[in-house]
N, C-alpha and C positions, 0 to 999 in steps of 0.2 A: 437606478441604483444598482451597482454591481453585486452579484450574488457571490457569497463566499464558497470557496472550493478547497479541498484538501491539497496540501503542498508537502512534498517529501523532501527532507533535508538529507541528501545522500551521504553526507559526511557523518551523520549520526546513526544511520541505518546499518545494522549488522547483516542484513540479507539472510536472516535465519531461515532454514527450510521449514521451520514451524511458526513462521511469522503470523501473529494473531491479527494483524491488520488485513492481510489477504483473506483470512478465514472469516472475519466478521463483517466485511463490507457487504451491505445488503443488495447493492446493485452491481457488484463485481467490478468496480472501478479500480480497485487495487489488485494487481496481478503480478506475475513473474514474467520478466522480459528476458529472452535469450537463454532459456533453460536448456540444459544439455541432456535431459532425460536421465537414464540410468537409475541407480539406487535412490538418489535424492529426488528424482522426478516422480517416484512413487508417492512421495509425501508432499508434492507440490513445490519442491525445492529445486535447486540447481541453477537458478537465474537471479537476476536483480529484481528487487521489488520496484514497481512503477505504479503511478496513479494516473489514470486517464481522466483528465479534467472534463472532457466531453461527456463522460458517463457519470461523473461525481454529482450528487444531488446536494451536497453540503450538509449532510445530516450530523457529521462530527463524531460518529461512533469510532472511527479509526483513531482519532486523537486520544480518546479515552483508553483505548486498548494498546497503543504503542508503548512498550516498556522502556524505550530509549528516548522518548520525546522527539522522535524524528518527523512526526507528522503534525502540522499546524494548519490552521485555517487561514487562507489568504484570499484576496480578491481575484475574481476571474478576469 
């Protein structure tokens, strides 16, 4: 049976520099990709939010914290 993993719907994600999904992921599977550093980089911002399926354990915490409903659980 396939394990469920977090899936990011990029069209719903606002890539906020204060993204709670990046902050709450216990295994750091949710990160920022392609950050430019600078002022927003000080707060973990400046890039697009991405979820590494290889690191994701399927806990679902990110789904609960995403204010835009951009993260769902899908099959690996």
